[in-house]
N, C-alpha and C positions, 0 to 999 in steps of 0.2 A: 665432263664436269664445268660448272659455271664458273666464269671468271668474274668476280666480284670486286667492286672498288672499295677499299678501306674508307673512303669518306662517305659510304653509304651504310654505315653501321647504325644501329639502333642507338638512341640517345635517351637517357634517362633524366628525369627531374631531380632537382636536389633532394627532395622527399624519397623519392625511389632509390636514389644512391645511398641516402642515409639508412633506409630499411635494408638494403643489401650488405652494406658494410656490416651492420649489427647481426645479421645472419651469420656471416662467414665469420666475423670475430667471436662468435658465441663459441665457447670452449667446450661445448657439449661433446658427448661421444657420437654424435650423429655421422653417418657416412654421406658422401656426397648425393646418392640417389634419395636417401632420406632428407636432407636439406633441402633438395630440388622439390620433394612432395610437399614442403611447408606451405600452408596457406598465409600465416601471418596475421596480425591484426587487421581487421575489417577486409581480410582476403586481398592484402596488397600484393602478394606474390602471385595469385590468381589473375589479377589485373596486369602484372608486369609480364606474365607469360604471354597472356592474350595480344599485349602490345609487341612483343618479341615475334610471335607468330604471324601477327598480321603485318608488321614490318618487313620480316624475311621473305614472306609469300609475295609482297608487293615488288621488292627488289628483284627477287628470282623470277619473276613472272609466272607464279604459281607452279615452279618446275622445282623437282627434287636437285639440291646443290651438287649431286655426285652424278646421277645416272640421267639427269635432265628430263624425266618422265614427268608428265602433267600430274600434279598431285589432286587427287578428288577430295571433295569436301569431307574434313574430319580424318583424313589420311595422313596428313603432315606432322612428322614429329619434330620437335625442337631438337635440334642437333648440336651436341658439344663436340668441337673438333677435338680438342683435349678433353679427354672422357671426364664426367663428373665424378665417377667413383674413384679417381686418382687423384684430380688436380681441383680440389675443392677452392682454392683461391679464385680459379677461373670461371666458376660456376655462372656467374652472370657478365663475365667481360664480353662486350660486345664483339670484339673480333673473333671470338670463339663460338658464336650463336649463329645457325642457320637453320634451315628447314630441310629435312630429307624424308624420302618414303620409308616406311616401315621395312622394306626389303634391305636398303643400303645401310640402315642403322641398326639391323639386327644381328643376332649373334653369328650367323654365316657369313656376314660381310665385315662392317668394321667393329661391330659389337665390342667386345673387351679388349681390344688392341689399344695399347698405349701409342698414342702419335708422336709423343715429345722423345727427342733423341737425347740421352745424355742427362745432365743436371739441369732442374728447371731454375728458369731465371726470371726476374721481373724487370720491366714490364713483359707482358705476354709475347709481344711482337718479337722480342730477343730471343726466343727460345729457337732450337732447331729441330724442325718437325721432319719426321721420317716419311711422310706423305705429302702430296701436293697440297697446298693450302688455298682454298678458293678466295680468302681475301688477301693473303699475304705474297702468293705465288703468282707469276704469270702463267696461268694455265696452258696457254698456246704455245709457250716456249718449253713447257715440262712434258706435255703430252702432245704427240704428233700424230698425223693421219696421211693415209695414202689416197685420201679421196676428200672432194669439198662437201661432203655430206656429214663428215665426221663419224664415219661408220667404220671404216677398215683402219686399225690401228697400224703404225709404223713403229714398232717396238725398238728396231735398230737404232732410230733417231730420237727416241724418248730419254728423258734424264732418268738418272738412278731413283729418284723421287716418283718420276712420272710412271716407270716400270712397277715400282713397289705399289701404287696406287692401282694400277691395272691388275696387279696380281691380287691385292686385296679386295678387289670389287669384281673379280673374275669377268672383267670386261671383254677379254679376248675368247671368252666361251659363250655360245649362243645356246639359249636354254628354250 
């Protein structure tokens, strides 16, 4: 898993922030996935998502935030660490956005799991997460390896969140 610096989050212009705030504040009956699919006036959300994807791929060096696989052109999903289907207020929260491969972001791995433990609080970074967070946790303290190549996991020395992340992504299973 990549260890990302919170200082490297994507930054939105005041106009983008205004459009995002208006979208999230809209009391429509839409769900998170439907809101994420909104294009907005003059395709503003299409452009914001393009910006998020490009920024994330740049800081992640074109790797999946979870498995670190090199992402091929067109294969990078914008990943919401706190899932968009459950946590609409965090839909465009920069600390919640990275890029992942379709496998890690798919239903057999992270999929429909809620990553927030207990009650949701604001701001985003004050929440307690069930899994290692690429921006908010020190990945190297949470997930330990028995080799310098970061292949052989040392589950005995991983944190509870580290082991939960290993289980979620099946990192100790070779396919």
